[in-house]
MARMARNU-176735 format. One record per atom (N, C-alpha, C): residue in one letter; residue number from 1; atom name; x, y, z. Coordinates in nm, 4 decimals. Last residue first. Example, Ala and Ser with C-alpha at 12.3 -4.5 7.8 and 13.67 -1.06 7.14 Angstrom:
% MARMARNU-176735
  kelo  filum  fikol         X         Y         Z
     S      2      N    1.2850   -0.2250    0.7080
     S      2     CA    1.3670   -0.1060    0.7140
     S      2      C    1.2900    0.0030    0.7870
     A      1      N    1.3190   -0.5690    0.7800
     A      1     CA    1.2300   -0.4500    0.7800
     A      1      C    1.3200   -0.3300    0.7800
This chain:
% MARMARNU-176735
  kelo  filum  fikol         X         Y         Z
     G    190      N   -2.8812    1.9016    0.1679
     G    190     CA   -2.9614    1.9153    0.1335
     G    190      C   -3.0419    2.0188    0.0561
     R    189      N   -2.5475    1.7317    0.1368
     R    189     CA   -2.6138    1.8566    0.1784
     R    189      C   -2.7421    1.8230    0.1003
     T    188      N   -2.3818    1.5628   -0.0270
     T    188     CA   -2.4771    1.5187    0.0815
     T    188      C   -2.5674    1.6211    0.1497
     L    187      N   -2.2352    1.6360   -0.2792
     L    187     CA   -2.3061    1.5090   -0.2338
     L    187      C   -2.4362    1.4453   -0.1726
     S    186      N   -2.1565    1.8968   -0.1844
     S    186     CA   -2.2323    1.8783   -0.3328
     S    186      C   -2.3000    1.7272   -0.3299
     A    185      N   -1.9764    1.8002    0.0225
     A    185     CA   -2.1310    1.8701    0.0373
     A    185      C   -2.2256    1.8846   -0.0547
     L    184      N   -1.7703    1.7271   -0.0899
     L    184     CA   -1.8483    1.6153   -0.0195
     L    184      C   -1.9580    1.6691   -0.0164
     Q    183      N   -1.7119    2.0101   -0.2257
     Q    183     CA   -1.6881    1.8840   -0.2679
     Q    183      C   -1.7932    1.7654   -0.2209
     A    182      N   -1.6368    2.1376    0.0131
     A    182     CA   -1.7598    2.2061   -0.0517
     A    182      C   -1.7606    2.0248   -0.1476
     R    181      N   -1.4306    1.9907    0.1561
     R    181     CA   -1.5750    1.9546    0.1644
     R    181      C   -1.6272    2.0118    0.1041
     S    180      N   -1.2220    2.0057   -0.0690
     S    180     CA   -1.2585    1.9279   -0.0915
     S    180      C   -1.4253    1.8793    0.0230
     N    179      N   -1.0927    2.2314   -0.1211
     N    179     CA   -1.2299    2.1723   -0.1870
     N    179      C   -1.3065    2.0723   -0.1284
     S    178      N   -0.8476    2.2652    0.0765
     S    178     CA   -1.0031    2.3413    0.1147
     S    178      C   -1.0951    2.2741    0.0165
     R    177      N   -0.6857    2.0780   -0.1490
     R    177     CA   -0.6968    2.0336   -0.0252
     R    177      C   -0.9121    2.1198    0.0326
     P    176      N   -0.7771    2.1526   -0.4568
     P    176     CA   -0.6930    2.1198   -0.3559
     P    176      C   -0.7689    2.1065   -0.2517
     A    175      N   -0.7712    1.7958   -0.6497
     A    175     CA   -0.8519    1.9432   -0.5806
     A    175      C   -0.7570    1.9966   -0.4820
     R    174      N   -0.5423    1.6489   -0.8597
     R    174     CA   -0.6016    1.6435   -0.7269
     R    174      C   -0.6602    1.7673   -0.6968
     N    173      N   -0.4013    1.5941   -1.0655
     N    173     CA   -0.5164    1.5343   -1.0846
     N    173      C   -0.6135    1.5353   -0.9002
     H    172      N   -0.2155    1.7493   -1.0875
     H    172     CA   -0.2818    1.7745   -1.1306
     H    172      C   -0.4122    1.6839   -1.1860
     P    171      N   -0.0731    1.5931   -0.8262
     P    171     CA   -0.0674    1.7324   -0.8159
     P    171      C   -0.2073    1.7787   -0.9255
     L    170      N   -0.1181    1.2039   -0.7731
     L    170     CA    0.0042    1.3505   -0.8584
     L    170      C   -0.1175    1.4745   -0.8451
     L    169      N   -0.3175    1.0684   -0.7672
     L    169     CA   -0.2290    1.1254   -0.6311
     L    169      C   -0.1782    1.2376   -0.6772
     S    168      N   -0.3431    0.9188   -0.9542
     S    168     CA   -0.4567    0.9918   -0.9274
     S    168      C   -0.4026    1.0824   -0.7797
     L    167      N   -0.1656    0.7245   -0.9479
     L    167     CA   -0.1640    0.8426   -1.0688
     L    167      C   -0.2114    0.9380   -1.0746
     V    166      N   -0.2198    0.4968   -0.7922
     V    166     CA   -0.0332    0.6218   -0.7861
     V    166      C   -0.0981    0.7591   -0.8995
     R    165      N   -0.4425    0.4132   -0.9561
     R    165     CA   -0.4567    0.4874   -0.7704
     R    165      C   -0.3656    0.5729   -0.7861
     A    164      N   -0.3339    0.3965   -1.1752
     A    164     CA   -0.4301    0.4723   -1.2047
     A    164      C   -0.4657    0.5244   -1.0420
     M    163      N   -0.1673    0.1566   -1.0673
     M    163     CA   -0.0892    0.2651   -1.1455
     M    163      C   -0.2224    0.4186   -1.1528
     A    162      N   -0.3500   -0.0565   -1.0003
     A    162     CA   -0.2958    0.0174   -0.8898
     A    162      C   -0.2106    0.1440   -0.9363
     C    161      N   -0.6877   -0.0829   -1.1206
     C    161     CA   -0.5491   -0.0284   -1.1210
     C    161      C   -0.5068    0.0209   -1.0260
     T    160      N   -0.9053   -0.3711   -1.1622
     T    160     CA   -0.9066   -0.2296   -1.0258
     T    160      C   -0.6922   -0.2142   -1.1221
     D    159      N   -0.9923   -0.5685   -1.2837
     D    159     CA   -1.0595   -0.4919   -1.2949
     D    159      C   -1.0559   -0.3762   -1.1922
     T    158      N   -0.8291   -0.8319   -1.2676
     T    158     CA   -0.8915   -0.8056   -1.1216
     T    158      C   -1.0073   -0.6731   -1.1259
     I    157      N   -0.7295   -0.8380   -1.5188
     I    157     CA   -0.8126   -0.9965   -1.4189
     I    157      C   -0.8908   -0.8963   -1.3172
     A    156      N   -0.6514   -0.6135   -1.5431
     A    156     CA   -0.7196   -0.6027   -1.6458
     A    156      C   -0.7965   -0.7642   -1.5632
     A    155      N   -0.4232   -0.5847   -1.3569
     A    155     CA   -0.5242   -0.5238   -1.3653
     A    155      C   -0.6268   -0.5722   -1.4360
     F    154      N   -0.3194   -0.8127   -1.4553
     F    154     CA   -0.3052   -0.8232   -1.2537
     F    154      C   -0.4251   -0.7419   -1.3339
     T    153      N   -0.1920   -0.7342   -1.6885
     T    153     CA   -0.2231   -0.8116   -1.6952
     T    153      C   -0.3174   -0.8022   -1.5335
     L    152      N   -0.0199   -0.4855   -1.5417
     L    152     CA   -0.1388   -0.4324   -1.6634
     L    152      C   -0.2172   -0.5940   -1.6810
     G    151      N    0.1894   -0.6048   -1.4205
     G    151     CA    0.0884   -0.5420   -1.3338
     G    151      C   -0.0263   -0.5359   -1.4435
     G    150      N    0.3122   -0.7662   -1.6400
     G    150     CA    0.2142   -0.8132   -1.4957
     G    150      C    0.1460   -0.7480   -1.4141
     G    149      N    0.4356   -0.5382   -1.7717
     G    149     CA    0.3244   -0.6225   -1.8000
     G    149      C    0.2622   -0.6845   -1.7240
     V    148      N    0.5736   -0.4270   -1.5589
     V    148     CA    0.4829   -0.3538   -1.5963
     V    148      C    0.3792   -0.4603   -1.6803
     F    147      N    0.7722   -0.6581   -1.5026
     F    147     CA    0.6853   -0.5977   -1.4491
     F    147      C    0.5615   -0.5238   -1.3961
     G    146      N    0.8420   -0.6538   -1.7654
     G    146     CA    0.8122   -0.7591   -1.7407
     G    146      C    0.6861   -0.7362   -1.6020
     A    145      N    1.0315   -0.3835   -1.7722
     A    145     CA    0.8886   -0.3695   -1.8947
     A    145      C    0.8306   -0.5559   -1.8326
     L    144      N    1.1850   -0.4273   -1.5646
     L    144     CA    1.0952   -0.3288   -1.5560
     L    144      C    1.0035   -0.3010   -1.6600
     W    143      N    1.3424   -0.6313   -1.6358
     W    143     CA    1.2123   -0.7004   -1.5869
     W    143      C    1.1622   -0.5956   -1.5809
     K    142      N    1.5673   -0.5399   -1.8204
     K    142     CA    1.4004   -0.6072   -1.8616
     K    142      C    1.3139   -0.6561   -1.7893
     T    141      N    1.7567   -0.4776   -1.6320
     T    141     CA    1.6218   -0.3591   -1.6275
     T    141      C    1.5021   -0.4568   -1.7342
     K    140      N    1.9635   -0.6126   -1.6240
     K    140     CA    1.8864   -0.6364   -1.5437
     K    140      C    1.7203   -0.5346   -1.5452
     E    139      N    2.1343   -0.5606   -1.8457
     E    139     CA    2.0176   -0.6985   -1.9056
     E    139      C    1.9348   -0.6272   -1.8002
     Y    138      N    2.2441   -0.2732   -1.9768
     Y    138     CA    2.2083   -0.3041   -1.8258
     Y    138      C    2.0101   -0.4389   -1.8645
     R    137      N    2.1701   -0.2054   -2.2288
     R    137     CA    2.3326   -0.1829   -2.1852
     R    137      C    2.3157   -0.2416   -2.0347
     T    136      N    1.9369   -0.3352   -2.2773
     T    136     CA    2.0650   -0.3568   -2.4364
     T    136      C    2.2144   -0.3194   -2.3650
     S    135      N    1.7700   -0.2557   -2.1217
     S    135     CA    1.8403   -0.4033   -2.1103
     S    135      C    1.9555   -0.4455   -2.2386
     A    134      N    1.7212    0.0561   -2.2404
     A    134     CA    1.8139    0.0293   -2.1064
     A    134      C    1.8479   -0.0963   -2.1203
     L    133      N    1.4613   -0.0550   -2.3960
     L    133     CA    1.5822    0.0399   -2.4178
     L    133      C    1.7360   -0.0211   -2.3418
     V    132      N    1.2893   -0.1574   -2.1875
     V    132     CA    1.3640   -0.2505   -2.3148
     V    132      C    1.4568   -0.1558   -2.3495
     G    131      N    1.2701    0.0030   -2.0081
     G    131     CA    1.2960   -0.0991   -1.9790
     G    131      C    1.3331   -0.1848   -2.0801
     T    130      N    1.1174    0.2049   -2.1856
     T    130     CA    1.2311    0.2564   -2.1085
     T    130      C    1.3281    0.1110   -2.0571
     L    129      N    0.9584    0.0791   -2.2229
     L    129     CA    0.9724    0.1358   -2.3437
     L    129      C    1.1281    0.1851   -2.2644
     V    128      N    0.7830    0.0565   -2.0214
     V    128     CA    0.8399   -0.0650   -2.1388
     V    128      C    0.9489   -0.0281   -2.1904
     L    127      N    0.7166    0.3018   -1.8909
     L    127     CA    0.7977    0.2014   -1.8303
     L    127      C    0.8504    0.1119   -1.9410
     L    126      N    0.5794    0.4609   -2.1809
     L    126     CA    0.6884    0.4896   -2.1268
     L    126      C    0.8434    0.3858   -2.0125
     G    125      N    0.3592    0.2727   -2.0987
     G    125     CA    0.4101    0.2416   -2.2270
     G    125      C    0.5786    0.3139   -2.2042
     A    124      N    0.2378    0.3731   -1.8166
     A    124     CA    0.2740    0.1818   -1.8859
     A    124      C    0.4022    0.1850   -2.0086
     T    123      N    0.1927    0.6285   -1.8943
     T    123     CA    0.3097    0.5968   -1.8137
     T    123      C    0.3787    0.3876   -1.8267
     L    122      N   -0.0217    0.5738   -2.0851
     L    122     CA    0.1409    0.6917   -2.1469
     L    122      C    0.2570    0.6647   -2.0305
     R    121      N   -0.1904    0.4382   -1.9493
     R    121     CA   -0.1250    0.3551   -2.0836
     R    121      C    0.0060    0.4680   -2.1570
     V    120      N   -0.2278    0.6352   -1.7972
     V    120     CA   -0.2450    0.4851   -1.7364
     V    120      C   -0.1035    0.3752   -1.9042
     Q    119      N   -0.3542    0.8446   -1.9172
     Q    119     CA   -0.2378    0.8512   -1.8162
     Q    119      C   -0.1563    0.7390   -1.8199
     R    118      N   -0.5682    0.7158   -1.9759
     R    118     CA   -0.4898    0.7585   -2.1264
     R    118      C   -0.3432    0.7544   -2.0484
     E    117      N   -0.7663    0.6473   -1.7679
     E    117     CA   -0.6791    0.5458   -1.8424
     E    117      C   -0.5833    0.6253   -1.9445
     M    116      N   -0.7703    0.9497   -1.7071
     M    116     CA   -0.7307    0.8140   -1.6425
     M    116      C   -0.5913    0.6990   -1.7227
     A    115      N   -0.7840    1.1745   -1.9363
     A    115     CA   -0.8000    1.0877   -1.8983
     A    115      C   -0.7349    0.9772   -1.7990
     W    114      N   -0.5649    1.4844   -1.8810
     W    114     CA   -0.5867    1.3756   -1.9279
     W    114      C   -0.6991    1.2594   -1.8807
     A    113      N   -0.6654    1.7658   -1.7618
     A    113     CA   -0.6056    1.6391   -1.7660
     A    113      C   -0.6302    1.5637   -1.8821
     G    112      N   -0.8132    2.0088   -1.8834
     G    112     CA   -0.7666    1.9771   -1.8100
     G    112      C   -0.6866    1.8588   -1.8018
     R    111      N   -0.9893    2.3241   -2.0331
     R    111     CA   -0.8706    2.2517   -2.0018
     R    111      C   -0.8857    2.1654   -1.8830
     G    110      N   -1.3252    2.1991   -2.0926
     G    110     CA   -1.2519    2.3073   -2.0576
     G    110      C   -1.0860    2.2612   -2.0497
     R    109      N   -1.6758    2.1587   -2.1781
     R    109     CA   -1.5294    2.1031   -2.1976
     R    109      C   -1.4254    2.2241   -2.1691
     S    108      N   -1.9858    1.9804   -2.1058
     S    108     CA   -1.8532    2.1158   -2.1098
     S    108      C   -1.7070    2.0562   -2.1130
     L    107      N   -2.1079    1.7850   -2.2986
     L    107     CA   -2.0225    1.7814   -2.2141
     L    107      C   -2.0070    1.9670   -2.2187
     E    106      N   -2.4245    1.6201   -2.4307
     E    106     CA   -2.3283    1.7313   -2.3831
     E    106      C   -2.2380    1.7147   -2.2906
     G    105      N   -2.4353    1.3249   -2.5846
     G    105     CA   -2.4930    1.3971   -2.4794
     G    105      C   -2.3891    1.5180   -2.4799
     N    104      N   -2.4153    1.1186   -2.8123
     N    104     CA   -2.4340    1.2904   -2.8401
     N    104      C   -2.4570    1.3496   -2.6845
     E    103      N   -2.3167    0.8915   -2.7353
     E    103     CA   -2.4683    0.9228   -2.7291
     E    103      C   -2.5063    1.0515   -2.7392
     N    102      N   -2.0571    0.8716   -2.6924
     N    102     CA   -2.0845    0.8758   -2.7870
     N    102      C   -2.2451    0.8793   -2.8617
     E    101      N   -2.0651    1.0660   -2.4533
     E    101     CA   -2.0010    1.1534   -2.5716
     E    101      C   -2.0822    1.0834   -2.6761
     W    100      N   -2.1790    0.8168   -2.3069
     W    100     CA   -2.2590    0.9536   -2.2689
     W    100      C   -2.2028    1.0783   -2.4057
     A     99      N   -1.9545    0.6746   -2.3057
     A     99     CA   -2.1027    0.6315   -2.3677
     A     99      C   -2.1761    0.7269   -2.3527
     A     98      N   -1.7477    0.8325   -2.1935
     A     98     CA   -1.7545    0.7711   -2.2803
     A     98      C   -1.8933    0.7415   -2.3475
     I     97      N   -1.8206    0.8548   -1.9267
     I     97     CA   -1.8587    0.9627   -1.9803
     I     97      C   -1.8123    0.9243   -2.1727
     G     96      N   -2.0045    0.5504   -1.8410
     G     96     CA   -1.9556    0.6907   -1.8354
     G     96      C   -1.9566    0.7612   -1.9079
     G     95      N   -2.1631    0.2666   -1.8870
     G     95     CA   -2.0309    0.3351   -2.0198
     G     95      C   -1.9878    0.4834   -1.9393
     R     94      N   -2.4328    0.3948   -1.7104
     R     94     CA   -2.3684    0.2705   -1.7927
     R     94      C   -2.2204    0.3415   -1.9394
     L     93      N   -2.3469    0.5679   -1.4126
     L     93     CA   -2.4184    0.5762   -1.5828
     L     93      C   -2.3300    0.4781   -1.6724
     V     92      N   -2.5573    0.3965   -1.1584
     V     92     CA   -2.4084    0.4628   -1.2171
     V     92      C   -2.4630    0.4404   -1.3527
     S     91      N   -2.7714    0.4880   -0.8482
     S     91     CA   -2.7493    0.4487   -0.9951
     S     91      C   -2.6085    0.4915   -1.0338
     I     90      N   -2.9197    0.4997   -0.5826
     I     90     CA   -2.7965    0.5172   -0.6274
     I     90      C   -2.7842    0.4758   -0.7654
     R     89      N   -3.0702    0.4963   -0.3326
     R     89     CA   -3.1414    0.5726   -0.4436
     R     89      C   -2.9892    0.5762   -0.5632
     N     88      N   -2.9162    0.4465   -0.0535
     N     88     CA   -2.9971    0.4006   -0.1393
     N     88      C   -3.0350    0.4669   -0.2176
     W     87      N   -2.6457    0.4539    0.2312
     W     87     CA   -2.7267    0.5180    0.0884
     W     87      C   -2.7502    0.4070    0.0499
     G     86      N   -2.4464    0.3231    0.4233
     G     86     CA   -2.5651    0.2927    0.4073
     G     86      C   -2.7048    0.3659    0.3223
     A     85      N   -2.2118    0.2162    0.3163
     A     85     CA   -2.2404    0.3266    0.4299
     A     85      C   -2.4044    0.3676    0.4633
     S     84      N   -2.2202    0.0622    0.1168
     S     84     CA   -2.1675    0.0538    0.2389
     S     84      C   -2.1820    0.1024    0.3723
     E     83      N   -2.3259    0.2500   -0.0615
     E     83     CA   -2.4325    0.1636   -0.0279
     E     83      C   -2.3556    0.0963    0.1253
     L     82      N   -2.0948    0.3447   -0.1172
     L     82     CA   -2.1441    0.4486   -0.0738
     L     82      C   -2.3377    0.3352    0.0186
     L     81      N   -1.8851    0.1478   -0.2059
     L     81     CA   -1.8096    0.2074   -0.0715
     L     81      C   -2.0028    0.3062   -0.0152
     A     80      N   -2.0744    0.1242   -0.4423
     A     80     CA   -2.0171    0.0126   -0.3577
     A     80      C   -2.0110    0.0605   -0.2300
     R     79      N   -1.9715    0.3617   -0.5988
     R     79     CA   -2.1423    0.2932   -0.5660
     R     79      C   -2.1412    0.1756   -0.4347
     A     78      N   -1.7406    0.3845   -0.5945
     A     78     CA   -1.8288    0.4522   -0.5510
     A     78      C   -1.9476    0.4424   -0.5169
     Q     77      N   -1.7347    0.1407   -0.8122
     Q     77     CA   -1.6259    0.0940   -0.6434
     Q     77      C   -1.7145    0.2176   -0.5991
     D     76      N   -1.8762    0.2419   -0.9803
     D     76     CA   -1.9075    0.1256   -0.9435
     D     76      C   -1.8509    0.0995   -0.7963
     A     75      N   -1.7019    0.4455   -1.0909
     A     75     CA   -1.8275    0.5152   -1.0305
     A     75      C   -1.8828    0.3584   -0.9141
     R     74      N   -1.5051    0.3407   -1.2028
     R     74     CA   -1.4453    0.4205   -1.0828
     R     74      C   -1.6004    0.4058   -1.0306
     N     73      N   -1.6123    0.1944   -1.4745
     N     73     CA   -1.5522    0.1522   -1.3310
     N     73      C   -1.5706    0.2186   -1.1604
     G     72      N   -1.7446    0.3642   -1.6202
     G     72     CA   -1.8093    0.3068   -1.5211
     G     72      C   -1.7311    0.2242   -1.4020
     S     71      N   -1.5484    0.5562   -1.7834
     S     71     CA   -1.5959    0.4172   -1.8366
     S     71      C   -1.7270    0.3882   -1.7444
     A     70      N   -1.5310    0.7904   -1.6168
     A     70     CA   -1.4750    0.7657   -1.7823
     A     70      C   -1.5545    0.6196   -1.8396
     C     69      N   -1.8270    0.8673   -1.4471
     C     69     CA   -1.6773    0.8160   -1.4309
     C     69      C   -1.6402    0.8040   -1.5915
     V     68      N   -2.1012    0.9040   -1.2037
     V     68     CA   -2.0307    0.9102   -1.3447
     V     68      C   -1.8870    0.8834   -1.3191
     L     67      N   -2.3304    0.8180   -1.0571
     L     67     CA   -2.2449    0.8345   -1.0407
     L     67      C   -2.2166    0.8097   -1.2036
     V     66      N   -2.6947    0.9716   -0.9678
     V     66     CA   -2.6205    0.9081   -1.0857
     V     66      C   -2.4673    0.8909   -1.0764
     V     65      N   -2.9274    0.9398   -0.6697
     V     65     CA   -2.7951    1.0070   -0.7375
     V     65      C   -2.7206    0.9146   -0.8171
     P     64      N   -3.2130    1.1492   -0.5834
     P     64     CA   -3.1465    0.9844   -0.6566
     P     64      C   -3.0334    1.0375   -0.6566
     D     63      N   -3.2738    1.3058   -0.3031
     D     63     CA   -3.2243    1.2796   -0.4344
     D     63      C   -3.1738    1.1977   -0.4871
     E     62      N   -3.3594    1.3486   -0.0229
     E     62     CA   -3.3716    1.2467   -0.0925
     E     62      C   -3.3513    1.2040   -0.2709
     H     61      N   -3.0491    1.4735    0.1634
     H     61     CA   -3.1644    1.4755    0.0630
     H     61      C   -3.2119    1.3431    0.0240
     R     60      N   -2.8539    1.3899    0.3341
     R     60     CA   -2.9477    1.5431    0.3682
     R     60      C   -3.0139    1.5223    0.2795
     A     59      N   -2.6458    1.1003    0.3565
     A     59     CA   -2.7116    1.1982    0.2679
     A     59      C   -2.8086    1.2603    0.3241
     T     58      N   -2.3249    1.0864    0.4780
     T     58     CA   -2.4623    1.0656    0.5492
     T     58      C   -2.5761    1.1426    0.4192
     L     57      N   -1.9772    1.0094    0.5210
     L     57     CA   -2.1224    1.0418    0.4638
     L     57      C   -2.2657    0.9945    0.4679
     E     56      N   -1.8001    0.8829    0.7113
     E     56     CA   -1.8862    1.0389    0.7481
     E     56      C   -1.9917    1.0548    0.6973
     D     55      N   -1.7365    0.6838    0.5802
     D     55     CA   -1.7735    0.6671    0.7001
     D     55      C   -1.9001    0.8177    0.7700
     R     54      N   -1.5625    0.7958    0.3429
     R     54     CA   -1.7136    0.7177    0.3310
     R     54      C   -1.7988    0.7034    0.5094
     H     53      N   -1.3444    0.9670    0.3170
     H     53     CA   -1.5091    1.0281    0.3347
     H     53      C   -1.5872    0.9532    0.4178
     E     52      N   -1.2369    0.8183    0.1118
     E     52     CA   -1.1464    0.8392    0.2568
     E     52      C   -1.2769    0.9157    0.3565
     Q     51      N   -1.3777    0.7011   -0.0767
     Q     51     CA   -1.3011    0.6021   -0.0082
     Q     51      C   -1.2570    0.6902    0.1693
     V     50      N   -1.4248    0.9814   -0.1395
     V     50     CA   -1.5385    0.8920   -0.0795
     V     50      C   -1.4722    0.8329   -0.0775
     L     49      N   -1.1429    1.0932   -0.2510
     L     49     CA   -1.2402    1.1659   -0.1429
     L     49      C   -1.3488    1.1062   -0.0740
     D     48      N   -1.1200    0.8936   -0.4579
     D     48     CA   -1.0580    0.8989   -0.3248
     D     48      C   -1.1033    0.9564   -0.2324
     L     47      N   -1.3825    0.9909   -0.5911
     L     47     CA   -1.3581    0.8045   -0.5723
     L     47      C   -1.2044    0.8389   -0.4405
     P     46      N   -1.4659    1.3284   -0.5901
     P     46     CA   -1.3210    1.1677   -0.6860
     P     46      C   -1.3332    1.1126   -0.5908
     V     45      N   -1.6497    1.4726   -0.7086
     V     45     CA   -1.6650    1.4196   -0.5948
     V     45      C   -1.5637    1.2798   -0.6284
     N     44      N   -1.8121    1.7426   -0.8639
     N     44     CA   -1.7379    1.6879   -0.8820
     N     44      C   -1.6562    1.6249   -0.7655
     H     43      N   -2.1131    1.7194   -1.0597
     H     43     CA   -2.0179    1.7745   -0.9074
     H     43      C   -1.9537    1.6940   -0.9662
     S     42      N   -2.3333    1.8553   -1.3369
     S     42     CA   -2.2748    1.7503   -1.2493
     S     42      C   -2.1399    1.8236   -1.1480
     G     41      N   -2.4054    2.0287   -1.5296
     G     41     CA   -2.4807    2.0423   -1.4038
     G     41      C   -2.4409    1.9205   -1.3325
     P     40      N   -2.2584    1.8832   -1.7905
     P     40     CA   -2.3416    1.9682   -1.7135
     P     40      C   -2.4050    1.9642   -1.6167
     I     39      N   -2.0229    1.6659   -1.7416
     I     39     CA   -2.1734    1.6369   -1.7922
     I     39      C   -2.2551    1.8012   -1.7053
     H     38      N   -1.7185    1.7409   -1.8958
     H     38     CA   -1.7790    1.6615   -1.7914
     H     38      C   -1.9354    1.7423   -1.8084
     A     37      N   -1.3412    1.7481   -1.9281
     A     37     CA   -1.4898    1.7387   -1.9910
     A     37      C   -1.6035    1.6494   -1.8717
     A     36      N   -1.1805    1.8497   -1.7979
     A     36     CA   -1.1115    1.8463   -1.9256
     A     36      C   -1.2628    1.8533   -1.9757
     S     35      N   -1.2178    1.8686   -1.4700
     S     35     CA   -1.2212    2.0194   -1.5987
     S     35      C   -1.2209    1.9600   -1.7301
     F     34      N   -1.2326    1.5935   -1.4624
     F     34     CA   -1.3524    1.6456   -1.4545
     F     34      C   -1.3512    1.8080   -1.4956
     E     33      N   -0.9518    1.5463   -1.4490
     E     33     CA   -1.0341    1.4881   -1.5637
     E     33      C   -1.1749    1.5700   -1.5881
     G     32      N   -0.8455    1.7067   -1.2594
     G     32     CA   -0.7927    1.7114   -1.3961
     G     32      C   -0.9199    1.6970   -1.4507
     P     31      N   -1.0168    1.5875   -1.0246
     P     31     CA   -1.0317    1.7104   -1.1043
     P     31      C   -1.0032    1.7363   -1.2195
     T     30      N   -1.1298    1.2500   -1.1631
     T     30     CA   -1.0402    1.3380   -1.0654
     T     30      C   -1.0724    1.4571   -1.0984
     R     29      N   -1.4143    1.0949   -1.1057
     R     29     CA   -1.2871    1.0931   -1.1634
     R     29      C   -1.2062    1.2017   -1.0607
     V     28      N   -1.7241    1.0692   -1.0322
     V     28     CA   -1.6075    1.0701   -0.9173
     V     28      C   -1.4601    1.0752   -0.9925
     D     27      N   -1.9663    1.2823   -1.0768
     D     27     CA   -1.8751    1.2745   -1.1485
     D     27      C   -1.7557    1.2384   -1.0328
     I     26      N   -2.2905    1.3119   -0.9730
     I     26     CA   -2.1942    1.3008   -0.9010
     I     26      C   -2.0857    1.2642   -1.0121
     L     25      N   -2.6263    1.4322   -1.0256
     L     25     CA   -2.5115    1.3752   -1.1382
     L     25      C   -2.4142    1.4053   -1.0258
     R     24      N   -2.9046    1.3746   -0.8961
     R     24     CA   -2.7940    1.4992   -0.8497
     R     24      C   -2.6425    1.3966   -0.9386
     I     23      N   -3.2136    1.5239   -0.9862
     I     23     CA   -3.0943    1.4011   -0.9631
     I     23      C   -2.9565    1.4614   -0.9495
     R     22      N   -3.5024    1.5987   -1.0659
     R     22     CA   -3.4297    1.6206   -0.9481
     R     22      C   -3.3652    1.4899   -0.9593
     E     21      N   -3.6626    1.6137   -1.3988
     E     21     CA   -3.6780    1.5455   -1.2472
     E     21      C   -3.5542    1.5702   -1.1885
     G     20      N   -3.6742    1.7674   -1.6285
     G     20     CA   -3.7405    1.7433   -1.5284
     G     20      C   -3.7416    1.7125   -1.4081
     D     19      N   -3.4864    1.5829   -1.7861
     D     19     CA   -3.5086    1.6688   -1.7687
     D     19      C   -3.6673    1.7175   -1.6490
     L     18      N   -3.3193    1.3721   -1.6714
     L     18     CA   -3.3195    1.4639   -1.6385
     L     18      C   -3.3872    1.6011   -1.6085
     S     17      N   -3.4462    1.1428   -1.7817
     S     17     CA   -3.4669    1.1501   -1.6283
     S     17      C   -3.4277    1.3015   -1.5810
     E     16      N   -3.3317    1.1497   -2.0365
     E     16     CA   -3.4385    1.1470   -2.0396
     E     16      C   -3.5078    1.1762   -1.8718
     R     15      N   -3.0654    1.1318   -1.9304
     R     15     CA   -3.0709    1.2273   -2.0425
     R     15      C   -3.2462    1.2506   -2.0206
     L     14      N   -3.1270    0.8159   -1.8445
     L     14     CA   -3.0412    0.9496   -1.7764
     L     14      C   -3.0875    1.0836   -1.8153
     R     13      N   -3.1450    0.6776   -2.1312
     R     13     CA   -3.2666    0.7188   -1.9723
     R     13      C   -3.2156    0.8137   -1.9075
     A     12      N   -2.9251    0.7297   -2.2608
     A     12     CA   -3.0679    0.7650   -2.2842
     A     12      C   -3.1379    0.8010   -2.1943
     P     11      N   -2.7347    0.6441   -2.0790
     P     11     CA   -2.7095    0.7518   -2.0993
     P     11      C   -2.8502    0.8388   -2.1658
     D     10      N   -2.8593    0.3638   -1.8434
     D     10     CA   -2.8052    0.4185   -1.9784
     D     10      C   -2.7881    0.5874   -2.0046
     V      9      N   -2.7709    0.3517   -1.5369
     V      9     CA   -2.8930    0.3509   -1.6371
     V      9      C   -2.7673    0.3798   -1.7321
     H      8      N   -2.7655    0.0368   -1.2771
     H      8     CA   -2.7570    0.1119   -1.4173
     H      8      C   -2.7835    0.1689   -1.4547
     A      7      N   -3.0155    0.0732   -1.1088
     A      7     CA   -2.8293    0.0206   -1.0799
     A      7      C   -2.7757    0.1088   -1.1768
     P      6      N   -3.2571    0.1917   -1.2444
     P      6     CA   -3.1830    0.1270   -1.1779
     P      6      C   -3.0461    0.1641   -1.1694
     L      5      N   -3.3984    0.5006   -1.0292
     L      5     CA   -3.4014    0.4367   -1.1750
     L      5      C   -3.3109    0.2940   -1.0818
     S      4      N   -3.7583    0.5297   -0.9078
     S      4     CA   -3.6096    0.4967   -0.8949
     S      4      C   -3.5552    0.4867   -0.9820
     P      3      N   -3.9101    0.8935   -0.9549
     P      3     CA   -3.9154    0.7584   -0.9889
     P      3      C   -3.7375    0.6776   -0.9827
     T      2      N   -3.9709    1.1473   -0.7507
     T      2     CA   -3.8769    1.0975   -0.8557
     T      2      C   -3.8695    0.9948   -0.8545
     M      1      N   -4.2772    1.3155   -0.7350
     M      1     CA   -4.1474    1.2464   -0.6442
     M      1      C   -4.1448    1.1638   -0.7920
């Protein structure tokens, strides 16, 4: 029987546990991010899919589940959702893909979307730049820059990000609707 993993598992411990033990690696990033780089053997079940179907999700297996995202934040959110639905034996990869890569963990690379954090930085930067440049001609557009600054401050304080939520809805960050049942099955099936 596979021993229990802690609530947060560091990359070295996960690598050890993956050798010979049955663990389900579930990557909750967007499909675009997953396509760009992921841990070999992991399955993509985006956070928005977990949120949408959390009341229907029942584990039909005894495997421990390790949730992965870019830094650990979205994986923590997915863990809370699954635990509220009655799941146990769920861990989060501490530091996410970034920590995995920093500790020389193997990644399968492909062509995909930028990491969500990078997409947020680009969008926020463009909005602020647009607001500032446009304010030279239309003074009230300076408030666009202020609004984005306030949103980023709120995101830092609450450890949430509305802009990331909106960006995750863009077509390049979403899986085709037909894939959602298959994605959920990788989390729940026996």
